[in-house]
C-alpha positions in Angstrom: 36.8 51.9 61.0 35.3 49.2 58.9 35.6 48.5 55.2 33.9 45.9 53.0 34.6 44.5 49.6 32.1 42.2 47.8 33.9 39.8 45.4 31.7 38.5 42.6 32.5 34.8 43.2 30.2 32.0 44.3 31.9 29.5 46.6 31.7 27.9 50.0 33.3 28.7 53.3 35.2 25.4 53.2 36.7 26.3 49.8 37.8 29.7 51.1 39.4 28.1 54.2 41.2 25.6 52.0 42.4 27.9 49.3 43.1 31.2 51.1 45.9 30.9 53.7 48.4 33.3 55.3 51.0 31.4 53.4 49.6 32.2 50.0 48.0 35.6 50.7 50.7 37.4 48.7 49.5 35.6 45.6 46.3 37.6 45.7 47.6 41.0 46.8 51.0 42.6 46.9 50.0 45.3 49.3 49.3 43.9 52.8 48.5 46.3 55.6 48.5 45.6 59.4 44.7 45.3 59.6 42.3 42.7 60.9 40.2 41.1 58.2 37.9 38.2 57.5 37.1 36.5 54.2 33.8 34.5 54.1 30.7 33.8 52.2 27.0 33.1 53.0 26.4 36.2 55.0 24.7 39.6 54.3 25.1 41.9 52.5 25.7 39.4 49.6 25.1 35.8 50.6 26.1 34.4 47.2 29.4 36.2 47.0 32.7 36.4 48.9 32.8 39.2 51.5 36.1 40.7 52.6 35.6 42.7 55.9 38.5 44.9 57.2 38.7 46.7 60.4 41.3 48.8 62.2 41.2 50.0 65.8 41.0 53.7 65.0 37.9 55.8 64.7 39.4 58.2 62.2 42.2 57.9 59.7 43.7 60.4 57.2 42.0 60.4 53.9 45.2 59.2 52.2 45.3 56.1 54.5 41.6 55.4 53.7 42.3 55.6 50.0 45.2 53.1 50.4 42.9 50.7 52.2 40.4 51.0 49.4 43.1 50.3 46.9 44.2 47.3 49.0 40.6 46.0 49.0 40.4 46.3 45.2 43.7 44.6 44.7 42.8 41.8 47.1 39.3 41.4 45.6 40.6 41.2 42.1 43.2 38.6 43.2 40.6 36.5 44.9 38.2 36.7 42.0 40.9 35.6 39.6 41.9 32.7 41.9 38.4 31.4 42.2 37.5 31.9 38.5 
């Protein structure tokens, strides 16, 4: 399963790599799940914004779990937007 969040922030990949680390991730989001994700910019579907891409190695998940992931994406996206603003 894959999930995307577009964060309305203009920045560079270097800035993302410098500012977002595993050590400070909790500053952006209190709910961290055991998922794989990337945070980048300069790529489709929104080249001028930050893209958060999440994936989990399951084809299907319970609707409640999917809702939790979407809430996580909102929380993380809001935290990143605040940090870069």
